[in-house]
C-alpha positions as a Markdown table, in Angstrom:
| # | Residue | x | y | z |
|---|---|---|---|---|
| 1 | His | 16.2 | -9.7 | -3.4 |
| 2 | Leu | 13.6 | -8.1 | -5.7 |
| 3 | Ala | 11.0 | -10.7 | -5.1 |
| 4 | Lys | 11.2 | -9.9 | -1.3 |
| 5 | Gln | 11.0 | -6.1 | -2.0 |
| 6 | Ile | 7.9 | -6.6 | -4.1 |
| 7 | His | 6.3 | -8.9 | -1.4 |
| 8 | His | 7.0 | -6.1 | 1.1 |
| 9 | Ala | 5.4 | -3.4 | -1.1 |
| 10 | Val | 2.3 | -5.6 | -1.5 |
| 11 | Ala | 2.1 | -6.2 | 2.2 |
| 12 | Lys | 2.3 | -2.4 | 2.9 |
| 13 | Ala | -0.2 | -1.4 | 0.2 |
| 14 | Asn | -3.9 | -0.8 | 1.1 |
| 15 | His | -5.5 | -0.6 | -2.4 |
| 16 | Ile | -3.8 | -2.3 | -5.3 |
| 17 | Leu | -4.5 | -1.9 | -9.0 |
| 18 | Leu | -3.6 | -4.8 | -11.3 |
| 19 | Ile | -3.2 | -4.3 | -15.0 |
| 20 | Pro | -2.6 | -6.8 | -17.9 |
| 21 | His | -1.8 | -5.5 | -21.4 |
| 22 | Gln | -4.6 | -4.6 | -23.9 |
| 23 | His | -6.2 | -7.5 | -25.7 |
| 24 | Pro | -4.8 | -9.8 | -23.0 |
| 25 | Asp | -3.7 | -13.3 | -23.9 |
| 26 | Gly | -3.5 | -16.3 | -21.6 |
| 27 | Asp | -0.2 | -15.1 | -20.1 |
| 28 | Ala | -1.3 | -11.6 | -19.2 |
| 29 | Met | -4.7 | -12.8 | -17.8 |
| 30 | Gly | -3.2 | -15.9 | -16.1 |
| 31 | Ser | -0.8 | -13.6 | -14.3 |
| 32 | Val | -3.5 | -11.2 | -13.1 |
| 33 | Ala | -5.8 | -14.0 | -12.1 |
| 34 | Ala | -3.1 | -15.8 | -10.1 |
| 35 | Phe | -2.2 | -12.5 | -8.4 |
| 36 | Met | -5.9 | -11.7 | -7.6 |
| 37 | Gln | -6.2 | -15.1 | -6.0 |
| 38 | Trp | -3.2 | -14.5 | -3.8 |
| 39 | Leu | -4.5 | -11.0 | -2.8 |
| 40 | Arg | -7.8 | -12.5 | -1.8 |
| 41 | Thr | -6.1 | -14.9 | 0.6 |
| 42 | Leu | -4.4 | -11.8 | 2.1 |
| 43 | Gly | -7.7 | -9.9 | 2.3 |
| 44 | Lys | -6.1 | -7.0 | 0.2 |
| 45 | Ala | -8.4 | -4.6 | -1.5 |
| 46 | His | -7.7 | -4.6 | -5.2 |
| 47 | Ile | -9.1 | -3.9 | -8.6 |
| 48 | Ala | -8.0 | -5.3 | -12.0 |
| 49 | Phe | -8.3 | -3.1 | -15.0 |
| 50 | Cys | -7.8 | -3.9 | -18.6 |
| 51 | Ala | -8.0 | -1.2 | -21.3 |
| 52 | Thr | -9.9 | -3.5 | -23.6 |
| 53 | Ala | -12.4 | -6.3 | -23.1 |
| 54 | Val | -11.2 | -9.7 | -22.1 |
| 55 | Ser | -11.8 | -12.6 | -24.5 |
| 56 | Pro | -14.6 | -14.9 | -23.3 |
| 57 | Lys | -12.2 | -17.8 | -24.1 |
| 58 | Leu | -10.3 | -16.9 | -20.9 |
| 59 | Gly | -13.5 | -16.8 | -18.9 |
| 60 | Tyr | -12.6 | -20.1 | -17.2 |
| 61 | Leu | -9.9 | -18.3 | -15.2 |
| 62 | Pro | -10.9 | -17.6 | -11.6 |
| 63 | His | -11.9 | -13.9 | -11.1 |
| 64 | Ala | -11.9 | -13.2 | -14.9 |
| 65 | Glu | -15.4 | -11.7 | -14.4 |
| 66 | Tyr | -14.0 | -9.1 | -12.0 |
| 67 | Ile | -11.7 | -7.5 | -14.5 |
| 68 | Thr | -13.1 | -4.1 | -15.5 |
| 69 | Ser | -12.6 | -1.9 | -18.5 |
| 70 | Asp | -14.4 | 1.0 | -16.9 |
| 71 | Val | -12.0 | 4.0 | -16.8 |
| 72 | Ser | -14.0 | 5.7 | -14.1 |
| 73 | Ile | -12.2 | 3.6 | -11.5 |
| 74 | Trp | -9.2 | 5.8 | -12.1 |
| 75 | Thr | -11.0 | 8.8 | -10.7 |
| 76 | Thr | -13.3 | 7.1 | -8.2 |
| 77 | His | -10.6 | 5.1 | -6.4 |
| 78 | Arg | -7.3 | 5.9 | -4.8 |
| 79 | Phe | -4.6 | 3.3 | -5.3 |
| 80 | Asp | -1.3 | 3.2 | -3.5 |
| 81 | Leu | 0.3 | 0.5 | -5.7 |
| 82 | Ile | -0.1 | -0.4 | -9.4 |
| 83 | Ile | 1.2 | -3.7 | -10.7 |
| 84 | Val | 1.5 | -4.1 | -14.5 |
| 85 | Phe | 1.9 | -7.6 | -16.0 |
| 86 | Asp | 3.3 | -8.8 | -19.3 |
| 87 | Ser | 3.8 | -5.3 | -20.7 |
| 88 | Gly | 7.1 | -3.9 | -22.1 |
| 89 | Asp | 5.9 | -0.4 | -21.5 |
| 90 | Leu | 2.8 | 1.5 | -20.3 |
| 91 | Asn | 1.5 | 2.4 | -23.7 |
| 92 | Tyr | 1.4 | -1.4 | -24.5 |
| 93 | Ala | -0.6 | -1.8 | -21.3 |
| 94 | Gly | -2.9 | 1.0 | -22.6 |
| 95 | Val | -2.7 | 3.0 | -19.4 |
| 96 | Ala | 0.2 | 5.5 | -19.9 |
| 97 | His | -2.3 | 8.4 | -20.3 |
| 98 | Leu | -4.3 | 7.3 | -17.3 |
| 99 | Ile | -1.3 | 7.1 | -15.1 |
| 100 | Ser | 0.1 | 10.4 | -16.2 |
| 101 | Ala | -3.3 | 12.0 | -15.4 |
| 102 | Met | -3.2 | 10.8 | -11.8 |
| 103 | Ala | -2.8 | 13.6 | -9.2 |
| 104 | Glu | -1.0 | 11.2 | -6.8 |
| 105 | Lys | 1.3 | 8.7 | -8.5 |
| 106 | Pro | 1.4 | 5.4 | -6.8 |
| 107 | Ala | 4.5 | 3.2 | -6.9 |
| 108 | Ile | 4.5 | 0.9 | -10.0 |
| 109 | Ile | 5.6 | -2.7 | -10.0 |
| 110 | Asn | 6.5 | -4.1 | -13.4 |
| 111 | Ile | 6.4 | -8.0 | -13.8 |
| 112 | Asp | 7.3 | -9.2 | -17.3 |
| 113 | His | 9.5 | -11.4 | -19.4 |
| 114 | His | 10.0 | -9.3 | -22.6 |
| 115 | Ala | 13.6 | -8.4 | -23.4 |
| 116 | Thr | 12.3 | -5.0 | -24.7 |
| 117 | Asn | 10.9 | -4.1 | -21.3 |
| 118 | Glu | 11.5 | -0.4 | -20.5 |
| 119 | Arg | 11.9 | -1.0 | -16.7 |
| 120 | Phe | 9.2 | 1.6 | -16.0 |
| 121 | Gly | 8.5 | 0.5 | -12.4 |
| 122 | Ala | 9.9 | 1.3 | -9.0 |
| 123 | His | 10.5 | -2.4 | -8.9 |
| 124 | Asn | 11.1 | -4.3 | -12.2 |
| 125 | Leu | 10.8 | -8.1 | -11.9 |
| 126 | Val | 11.7 | -8.7 | -15.5 |
| 127 | Asn | 13.3 | -12.0 | -16.6 |
| 128 | Pro | 13.8 | -12.2 | -20.4 |
| 129 | Ala | 15.0 | -15.8 | -20.0 |
| 130 | Ala | 11.6 | -16.8 | -18.7 |
| 131 | Ser | 9.1 | -18.4 | -21.2 |
| 132 | Ser | 6.2 | -16.3 | -19.9 |
| 133 | Thr | 5.2 | -13.7 | -17.2 |
| 134 | Thr | 3.5 | -16.5 | -15.3 |
| 135 | Glu | 6.9 | -18.3 | -15.1 |
| 136 | Val | 8.3 | -15.1 | -13.5 |
| 137 | Leu | 5.4 | -15.1 | -11.1 |
| 138 | Tyr | 5.9 | -18.7 | -10.2 |
| 139 | Glu | 9.4 | -17.9 | -9.2 |
| 140 | Phe | 8.1 | -14.9 | -7.2 |
| 141 | Phe | 5.6 | -17.1 | -5.3 |
| 142 | Thr | 8.0 | -19.9 | -4.6 |
| 143 | His | 10.8 | -17.5 | -3.6 |
| 144 | Asn | 8.5 | -15.9 | -1.0 |
| 145 | Arg | 7.1 | -19.4 | 0.0 |
| 146 | Ile | 3.6 | -18.3 | -1.0 |
| 147 | Pro | 1.4 | -21.5 | -1.3 |
| 148 | Ile | 0.2 | -22.0 | -4.9 |
| 149 | Thr | -3.4 | -23.2 | -4.8 |
| 150 | Pro | -4.9 | -25.4 | -7.5 |
| 151 | Glu | -6.6 | -22.3 | -8.9 |
| 152 | Met | -3.4 | -20.3 | -9.0 |
| 153 | Ala | -1.6 | -23.3 | -10.6 |
| 154 | Thr | -4.2 | -23.3 | -13.4 |
| 155 | Cys | -3.7 | -19.6 | -13.9 |
| 156 | Leu | 0.1 | -19.9 | -14.0 |
| 157 | Leu | -0.1 | -22.9 | -16.3 |
| 158 | Thr | -2.4 | -21.0 | -18.7 |
| 159 | Gly | 0.4 | -18.4 | -19.3 |
| 160 | Leu | 3.1 | -21.1 | -19.7 |
| 161 | Met | 0.9 | -23.0 | -22.3 |
| 162 | Thr | 0.0 | -19.8 | -24.1 |
| 163 | Asp | 3.5 | -18.4 | -24.5 |
| 164 | Thr | 5.1 | -21.8 | -25.4 |
| 165 | Asp | 2.2 | -22.6 | -27.8 |
| 166 | Ser | 1.5 | -25.7 | -25.7 |
| 167 | Phe | 5.2 | -26.5 | -25.3 |
| 168 | Ser | 5.9 | -26.4 | -29.1 |
| 169 | Asn | 7.8 | -23.1 | -29.8 |
| 170 | Ala | 11.2 | -21.7 | -29.0 |
| 171 | Ala | 10.1 | -20.4 | -25.6 |
| 172 | Thr | 9.8 | -24.0 | -24.4 |
| 173 | Thr | 12.7 | -24.5 | -22.1 |
| 174 | Glu | 13.6 | -27.3 | -19.6 |
| 175 | Arg | 12.7 | -24.8 | -16.8 |
| 176 | Ala | 9.3 | -24.1 | -18.4 |
| 177 | Leu | 8.6 | -27.8 | -18.6 |
| 178 | Ser | 9.7 | -28.5 | -15.0 |
| 179 | Ile | 7.6 | -25.6 | -13.7 |
| 180 | Ser | 4.6 | -26.8 | -15.7 |
| 181 | Ala | 5.0 | -30.3 | -14.2 |
| 182 | Asp | 5.1 | -28.8 | -10.7 |
| 183 | Leu | 2.0 | -26.8 | -11.4 |
| 184 | Val | 0.1 | -29.9 | -12.6 |
| 185 | Arg | 1.2 | -31.6 | -9.4 |
| 186 | Arg | -0.3 | -28.6 | -7.5 |
| 187 | Gly | -3.6 | -29.1 | -9.2 |
| 188 | Gly | -3.2 | -27.1 | -12.5 |
| 189 | Asp | -5.9 | -28.3 | -14.9 |
| 190 | Ile | -4.4 | -28.7 | -18.4 |
| 191 | Arg | -7.7 | -30.1 | -19.7 |
| 192 | Arg | -9.6 | -27.0 | -18.7 |
| 193 | Ile | -7.0 | -24.8 | -20.4 |
| 194 | Arg | -6.9 | -26.9 | -23.6 |
| 195 | Gly | -10.7 | -26.9 | -23.7 |
| 196 | Ala | -10.9 | -23.1 | -23.7 |
């Protein structure tokens, strides 16, 4: 199963680079923040890079302040795994030119929910039926029996609420609602998200 393969790749990696798309919304940022939280519990060295500045509105997300737009990290650090979130292709993520300039190309994991996704990764966890990338991540965490902490629940819920327009648009499925209910049970803070 793909979720297991990705879990294995993360376990093997020593230095991981996490990338949301440019001008990230709540889904891209919620995905990266939830993943950072998990990597911290594993003690895995990681850096999160965004090609553009992150909106202060998303500053309530845990670890948002650690996301850098400093391109020098691409030359000063060596990464053995790159994980791209919520991006149909590497140009949308704003990093195609940076990756092509790398002397040693790390494996890329692609986690997304867009039907237009170009499957650019060594592993492509892409589910176009999902409401959001955080819904895809929720399935990844639960499949691998990774405990979802209250902070992670808030991050994942942020993406679900962003991409369903607070459960009001066509992306709002029964699955999205049941996952959201589970995330609230696990400590996801709707009020904090709504107040942002």
